[in-house]
C-alpha positions, 0 to 999 in steps of 0.5 A: 490560851485555850483548847480542849482535849479528852484524856483518859489519864491511864498509863498504857503500855507502849507498843511504839516503833523506835521512830515515834517514841511517844505517839503515832504519826497521823499526818497521812490522814485525809483530814490533816492533809486537807487542813495542811493544804488549806493552811498553806493556801493562806500562807502557813509554812510548817516544818516543826510539827506533825499531827499524832495520836499519843498514848496518854494525851490523845490527839496532839502535835509531835516535833519533827526536830529537836526544839530548843528554848527560844525556838518559835514552835508555830507561827500562824498567819492572820489569814488563818485565824477565825475572828469576828473580822471573818464573821463580818466579811461573811454573808452574816455581816449585814445581818449582824450590823443591822441587828439591835441591840448589838450581838456580842462578839461571842455570839457572832462567832457561835453563829458563824460556826453553826452556819458554816458547819451547816453549809458542809461542803460549801463552807470555805472553813470546812477543812478546819471544821472537820478536825474540830471535836464533835463533842465536848466534856466541859461541865456544861455538857455533862449529865445531871447525874455526873455534875452531882458528883463534882466537888461543891465549888465546881458543881456550882460553877458547872450549873452556872455554866449550863445556865449561861448557855441556856440564857444565851440560847433563849436571848438569841432566838430572835436574832437567829430567826432574822437570818432566815433569808440565808437558809432554805431550812427553818433556822429553828432546826439549824440554830438549835440548843445542841448546835449552840452548846457545841459552838460555845464549847468550841470557842470557850475551850479553843480560842487564843486571846487576841484583842480586837478594836471595838466595833459599833455593830457589837455589844460592849463585851470585849472582843478577844477571841481568835480560833487558831486552826492547827495551833489548837491541836497543841496540848497543855502541860503545867510543866512547860513555859511558853510566850504566846502573842500576835506579832504585829511585824509578821502579822502572825500569831506566834508561840515561842517555847522556853523549854526543850523538846526532843525529836518525835516527842509531843510538843506541849504549851501551857494554858496557864497555872490552872488547877484541875477544877479550872482545867475541867471547867474551862477546857474539859480535861484534868491533868495528872500530878498537876502542881497547881492543883488544890482541893477547895474547902467551902465556907459551910464545911469550915464552919461545921467545926465551930460551935454555934454557941460561941458568942463571937462566932457571928463577928468572926465570920463577918471579919473573915467575909469582909477581908475575903477569907471565906473564899479560896481556902485550900489543901494543896500538895504542900498541905493546908494553905496559909489562907485556910490556916489563917481563917481557922486561927481567927475562928479559934480565937478565945474571948480573951484573944478576940481583940488580936484578930487583926494581928492574926489575919496578918499572920502573927501568933496569938497563942500556942493553943490557938495554933494547935487548935487551928492545926487540929481542925485542919486535920479534921476537915482534911479527914472529912474531905478524904472520906467524902472523896472516897465515898464519891469514888465508890459511887462513880465505880458503881455508876460506871457499871450501871450507866454505859452511856456515861462512862467517858464523863464518869471517868473524867470526874473519877480522875479529878476526884482521884487527884483530889484524894492524892492531894488530901492524903499528902496534906493529912501526912503534912498536918500529922508531921506539923502537929508532932513538931508543935 
């Protein structure tokens, strides 16, 4: 389940009336009236939810009655979903079928969104397009200066995301040109880079997972996307559980809640047990006090604390690499992960202990000295990351003063880094207690 929202994460003082405990009803706004009318024409009936603005999460959906575990929160008929089927039955269909090599389902949907947005009033999807975000905060859309402030592993993924969209644009230009007969204007001005970036982010952040049978006119990439108008206003919380799937009997996409929700409260769904780096990368937001969040330790950082003079260093690194112990090494709310400590124990093995590396990888205690050294090194790495994070937070506060245009994006990275700092400080505390105990 995917979807995007911007969150400031600030706790604002609540000045609400009693009738709306957490948010302000927005169902009277023209864009939502038009969207609900449009959905109703396609068979959608809804009495459980209404659009609202919330103090902490921005735009979302509010419960109009108390919801119990097991209740269906929303049931969106197939006719309301935007899939590659809808793209093929539009005027683009014939061009997609003829084009060789076949386009991907993702590109087909991107092309459709750009074309429909360009069509404006003439687009049958206009009521939906009008409520989509105009801009996104995925790393691909961030300024180069802002990307540089991200933690190393996320910075690398952000650059890859940017390059992937650039490559998609470069490789699709000939296909876009083939659509010229459909437009009075030059396709180069309609299907430009910023239009593709917007469409790609719309799909990446907002689609629900829905498997479609493979069609010959598409490339072999899986066709698993569906845009779900109205449903995609539901915000993410790591603390709720839902069941979401297409119901073959009712031909509707349904979301069933496993938790309770009071009347007038925001209704949340869970996009998955994602940490904040993944949430920012995929959806463009950060969740405060996210129980799934962790801070990653890169292999470079890890190896800085071990002497290059160690004759077995090369062999130890090879062992960790072969057994996939150089990736996903983290600090979490409960301290250093088992994987991180295990990697540190292997790197801390003395010459006379090296033969025990297999047992160490499986979690056996080699020696008290080895255990202690692993904890000491974990504490040093944690302290280094705390100082690095504090330094970046200082840079961000300076940039926020100097670069007004980047304020929104900087606030997002600031929130990510502040959450990281909380996790690292908690880990440092845990390590201190562990060292005292041993």
